N, CA, C and O atoms as a Tinker XYZ file with bonds, in Angstrom:
   220  protein
     1  N      0.838000   -1.175000    0.000000    73     2
     2  CA     0.000000    0.000000    0.000000    64     1     3
     3  C      0.885000    1.242000    0.000000    63     2     4     5
     4  O      1.897000    1.294000    0.699000    81     3
     5  N      0.503000    2.219000   -0.774000    73     3     6
     6  CA     1.254000    3.456000   -0.905000    64     5     7
     7  C      0.853000    4.424000    0.219000    63     6     8     9
     8  O     -0.325000    4.496000    0.569000    81     7
     9  N      1.815000    5.168000    0.790000    73     7    10
    10  CA     1.468000    6.163000    1.820000    64     9    11
    11  C      0.531000    7.230000    1.265000    63    10    12    13
    12  O      0.486000    7.459000    0.056000    81    11
    13  N     -0.206000    7.870000    2.145000    73    11    14
    14  CA    -1.111000    8.940000    1.733000    64    13    15
    15  C     -0.337000   10.077000    1.094000    63    14    16    17
    16  O      0.799000   10.359000    1.475000    81    15
    17  N     -0.943000   10.714000    0.139000    73    15    18
    18  CA    -0.320000   11.833000   -0.559000    64    17    19
    19  C     -0.784000   13.149000    0.073000    63    18    20    21
    20  O     -1.572000   13.887000   -0.517000    81    19
    21  N     -0.285000   13.430000    1.281000    73    19    22
    22  CA    -0.618000   14.673000    1.968000    64    21    23
    23  C      0.678000   15.340000    2.405000    63    22    24    25
    24  O      1.714000   14.688000    2.539000    81    23
    25  N      0.606000   16.644000    2.626000    73    23    26
    26  CA     1.802000   17.382000    3.017000    64    25    27
    27  C      2.188000   17.052000    4.460000    63    26    28    29
    28  O      1.385000   16.523000    5.230000    81    27
    29  N      3.414000   17.371000    4.800000    73    27    30
    30  CA     3.900000   17.134000    6.164000    64    29    31
    31  C      3.103000   17.953000    7.171000    63    30    32    33
    32  O      2.784000   17.465000    8.255000    81    31
    33  N      2.779000   19.196000    6.818000    73    31    34
    34  CA     2.003000   20.050000    7.718000    64    33    35
    35  C      0.621000   19.461000    7.972000    63    34    36    37
    36  O      0.147000   19.443000    9.108000    81    35
    37  N     -0.015000   18.984000    6.921000    73    35    38
    38  CA    -1.335000   18.369000    7.056000    64    37    39
    39  C     -1.253000   17.112000    7.909000    63    38    40    41
    40  O     -2.114000   16.880000    8.757000    81    39
    41  N     -0.236000   16.308000    7.692000    73    39    42
    42  CA    -0.059000   15.072000    8.466000    64    41    43
    43  C      0.105000   15.383000    9.947000    63    42    44    45
    44  O     -0.468000   14.696000   10.792000    81    43
    45  N      0.875000   16.402000   10.264000    73    43    46
    46  CA     1.093000   16.766000   11.668000    64    45    47
    47  C     -0.220000   17.221000   12.309000    63    46    48    49
    48  O     -0.549000   16.800000   13.418000    81    47
    49  N     -0.971000   18.080000   11.612000    73    47    50
    50  CA    -2.237000   18.572000   12.150000    64    49    51
    51  C     -3.240000   17.445000   12.348000    63    50    52    53
    52  O     -3.902000   17.371000   13.383000    81    51
    53  N     -3.350000   16.567000   11.354000    73    51    54
    54  CA    -4.280000   15.445000   11.475000    64    53    55
    55  C     -3.867000   14.499000   12.593000    63    54    56    57
    56  O     -4.711000   14.002000   13.339000    81    55
    57  N     -2.583000   14.256000   12.704000    73    55    58
    58  CA    -2.063000   13.380000   13.747000    64    57    59
    59  C     -2.422000   13.909000   15.129000    63    58    60    61
    60  O     -2.830000   13.146000   16.006000    81    59
    61  N     -2.268000   15.218000   15.321000    73    59    62
    62  CA    -2.602000   15.826000   16.604000    64    61    63
    63  C     -4.097000   15.763000   16.875000    63    62    64    65
    64  O     -4.510000   15.446000   17.991000    81    63
    65  N     -4.908000   16.061000   15.875000    73    63    66
    66  CA    -6.355000   16.067000   16.066000    64    65    67
    67  C     -6.919000   14.673000   16.292000    63    66    68    69
    68  O     -7.821000   14.487000   17.108000    81    67
    69  N     -6.384000   13.691000   15.567000    73    67    70
    70  CA    -6.879000   12.320000   15.692000    64    69    71
    71  C     -6.203000   11.556000   16.832000    63    70    72    73
    72  O     -6.616000   10.453000   17.192000    81    71
    73  N     -5.146000   12.172000   17.396000    73    71    74
    74  CA    -4.397000   11.569000   18.500000    64    73    75
    75  C     -3.819000   10.200000   18.123000    63    74    76    77
    76  O     -3.940000    9.225000   18.864000    81    75
    77  N     -3.184000   10.163000   16.938000    73    75    78
    78  CA    -2.502000    8.959000   16.485000    64    77    79
    79  C     -1.115000    9.346000   15.975000    63    78    80    81
    80  O     -0.921000   10.477000   15.530000    81    79
    81  N     -0.152000    8.432000   16.033000    73    79    82
    82  CA     1.187000    8.744000   15.515000    64    81    83
    83  C      1.161000    9.017000   14.005000    63    82    84    85
    84  O      0.350000    8.453000   13.272000    81    83
    85  N      2.053000    9.881000   13.568000    73    83    86
    86  CA     2.119000   10.239000   12.146000    64    85    87
    87  C      2.364000    9.005000   11.286000    63    86    88    89
    88  O      1.808000    8.884000   10.195000    81    87
    89  N      3.196000    8.090000   11.777000    73    87    90
    90  CA     3.495000    6.874000   10.999000    64    89    91
    91  C      2.226000    6.062000   10.740000    63    90    92    93
    92  O      2.050000    5.514000    9.652000    81    91
    93  N      1.346000    5.984000   11.736000    73    91    94
    94  CA     0.096000    5.251000   11.544000    64    93    95
    95  C     -0.811000    5.992000   10.568000    63    94    96    97
    96  O     -1.470000    5.381000    9.727000    81    95
    97  N     -0.833000    7.308000   10.692000    73    95    98
    98  CA    -1.662000    8.115000    9.811000    64    97    99
    99  C     -1.248000    7.949000    8.353000    63    98   100   101
   100  O     -2.098000    7.775000    7.480000    81    99
   101  N      0.045000    8.002000    8.090000    73    99   102
   102  CA     0.532000    7.949000    6.714000    64   101   103
   103  C      0.261000    6.607000    6.033000    63   102   104   105
   104  O      0.179000    6.544000    4.807000    81   103
   105  N      0.123000    5.545000    6.807000    73   103   106
   106  CA    -0.114000    4.226000    6.224000    64   105   107
   107  C     -1.542000    3.742000    6.444000    63   106   108   109
   108  O     -1.855000    2.576000    6.207000    81   107
   109  N     -2.399000    4.643000    6.897000    73   107   110
   110  CA    -3.796000    4.304000    7.133000    64   109   111
   111  C     -4.535000    4.248000    5.792000    63   110   112   113
   112  O     -4.331000    5.116000    4.943000    81   111
   113  N     -5.378000    3.254000    5.593000    73   111   114
   114  CA    -6.177000    3.220000    4.353000    64   113   115
   115  C     -7.052000    4.474000    4.249000    63   114   116   117
   116  O     -7.530000    5.000000    5.254000    81   115
   117  N     -7.248000    4.933000    3.027000    73   115   118
   118  CA    -7.993000    6.177000    2.818000    64   117   119
   119  C     -9.408000    6.118000    3.376000    63   118   120   121
   120  O     -9.894000    7.098000    3.940000    81   119
   121  N    -10.075000    4.970000    3.222000    73   119   122
   122  CA   -11.458000    4.898000    3.700000    64   121   123
   123  C    -11.529000    4.986000    5.227000    63   122   124   125
   124  O    -12.505000    5.510000    5.762000    81   123
   125  N    -10.527000    4.489000    5.928000    73   123   126
   126  CA   -10.491000    4.598000    7.386000    64   125   127
   127  C    -10.227000    6.050000    7.785000    63   126   128   129
   128  O    -10.862000    6.565000    8.705000    81   127
   129  N     -9.299000    6.706000    7.102000    73   127   130
   130  CA    -9.001000    8.104000    7.391000    64   129   131
   131  C    -10.240000    8.972000    7.167000    63   130   132   133
   132  O    -10.547000    9.838000    7.986000    81   131
   133  N    -10.946000    8.743000    6.072000    73   131   134
   134  CA   -12.157000    9.517000    5.801000    64   133   135
   135  C    -13.211000    9.290000    6.881000    63   134   136   137
   136  O    -13.911000   10.225000    7.271000    81   135
   137  N    -13.327000    8.060000    7.364000    73   135   138
   138  CA   -14.276000    7.756000    8.426000    64   137   139
   139  C    -13.904000    8.514000    9.705000    63   138   140   141
   140  O    -14.774000    9.089000   10.359000    81   139
   141  N    -12.620000    8.519000   10.061000    73   139   142
   142  CA   -12.167000    9.215000   11.258000    64   141   143
   143  C    -12.355000   10.723000   11.127000    63   142   144   145
   144  O    -12.724000   11.386000   12.097000    81   143
   145  N    -12.107000   11.272000    9.938000    73   143   146
   146  CA   -12.314000   12.702000    9.715000    64   145   147
   147  C    -13.797000   13.063000    9.827000    63   146   148   149
   148  O    -14.140000   14.125000   10.346000    81   147
   149  N    -14.667000   12.187000    9.344000    73   147   150
   150  CA   -16.110000   12.412000    9.463000    64   149   151
   151  C    -16.530000   12.429000   10.928000    63   150   152   153
   152  O    -17.318000   13.277000   11.345000    81   151
   153  N    -15.994000   11.476000   11.713000    73   151   154
   154  CA   -16.301000   11.436000   13.140000    64   153   155
   155  C    -15.792000   12.697000   13.837000    63   154   156   157
   156  O    -16.483000   13.262000   14.685000    81   155
   157  N    -14.595000   13.134000   13.484000    73   155   158
   158  CA   -14.015000   14.334000   14.068000    64   157   159
   159  C    -14.859000   15.562000   13.728000    63   158   160   161
   160  O    -15.087000   16.415000   14.586000    81   159
   161  N    -15.316000   15.653000   12.495000    73   159   162
   162  CA   -16.152000   16.778000   12.076000    64   161   163
   163  C    -17.484000   16.774000   12.827000    63   162   164   165
   164  O    -17.989000   17.832000   13.202000    81   163
   165  N    -18.048000   15.597000   13.044000    73   163   166
   166  CA   -19.306000   15.502000   13.777000    64   165   167
   167  C    -19.118000   15.955000   15.224000    63   166   168   169
   168  O    -19.976000   16.650000   15.769000    81   167
   169  N    -18.011000   15.570000   15.847000    73   167   170
   170  CA   -17.740000   16.005000   17.217000    64   169   171
   171  C    -17.544000   17.514000   17.281000    63   170   172   173
   172  O    -18.042000   18.166000   18.199000    81   171
   173  N    -16.826000   18.070000   16.317000    73   171   174
   174  CA   -16.617000   19.517000   16.277000    64   173   175
   175  C    -17.942000   20.251000   16.092000    63   174   176   177
   176  O    -18.163000   21.303000   16.691000    81   175
   177  N    -18.814000   19.696000   15.266000    73   175   178
   178  CA   -20.108000   20.327000   15.024000    64   177   179
   179  C    -20.940000   20.323000   16.295000    63   178   180   181
   180  O    -21.571000   21.327000   16.626000    81   179
   181  N    -20.950000   19.203000   17.011000    73   179   182
   182  CA   -21.691000   19.134000   18.272000    64   181   183
   183  C    -21.132000   20.135000   19.277000    63   182   184   185
   184  O    -21.878000   20.807000   19.989000    81   183
   185  N    -19.807000   20.220000   19.319000    73   183   186
   186  CA   -19.149000   21.149000   20.233000    64   185   187
   187  C    -19.525000   22.587000   19.881000    63   186   188   189
   188  O    -19.857000   23.378000   20.764000    81   187
   189  N    -19.473000   22.924000   18.596000    73   187   190
   190  CA   -19.821000   24.275000   18.157000    64   189   191
   191  C    -21.290000   24.583000   18.412000    63   190   192   193
   192  O    -21.626000   25.697000   18.816000    81   191
   193  N    -22.159000   23.624000   18.185000    73   191   194
   194  CA   -23.595000   23.844000   18.409000    64   193   195
   195  C    -23.872000   24.132000   19.874000    63   194   196   197
   196  O    -24.740000   24.942000   20.195000    81   195
   197  N    -23.145000   23.478000   20.757000    73   195   198
   198  CA   -23.349000   23.692000   22.190000    64   197   199
   199  C    -22.802000   25.021000   22.656000    63   198   200   201
   200  O    -23.349000   25.615000   23.585000    81   199
   201  N    -21.740000   25.506000   22.042000    73   199   202
   202  CA   -21.108000   26.747000   22.477000    64   201   203
   203  C    -21.737000   27.988000   21.834000    63   202   204   205
   204  O    -21.765000   29.055000   22.447000    81   203
   205  N    -22.234000   27.854000   20.615000    73   203   206
   206  CA   -22.796000   28.991000   19.897000    64   205   207
   207  C    -24.223000   28.677000   19.446000    63   206   208   209
   208  O    -24.421000   28.291000   18.294000    81   207
   209  N    -25.205000   28.830000   20.306000    73   207   210
   210  CA   -26.579000   28.495000   19.903000    64   209   211
   211  C    -27.120000   29.396000   18.796000    63   210   212   213
   212  O    -28.062000   29.001000   18.109000    81   211
   213  N    -26.557000   30.607000   18.593000    73   211   214
   214  CA   -27.060000   31.502000   17.563000    64   213   215
   215  C    -26.695000   31.053000   16.160000    63   214   216   217
   216  O    -27.376000   31.425000   15.205000    81   215
   217  N    -25.647000   30.269000   16.011000    73   215   218
   218  CA   -25.145000   29.896000   14.679000    64   217   219
   219  C    -25.988000   28.828000   14.074000    63   218   220
   220  O    -25.718000   28.387000   12.956000    81   219
């Protein structure tokens, strides 16, 4: 399997947000990464909805 084609900066940010090592992130299958990003976005949306009821 080929490593993900993302920049080093993006890999570092995703690694921090997903709380996984960069090495695991770079060799993660794309469909798993997309699933984790979807979950992260859903959590952020819930967090934002709770903090900003006007939005």
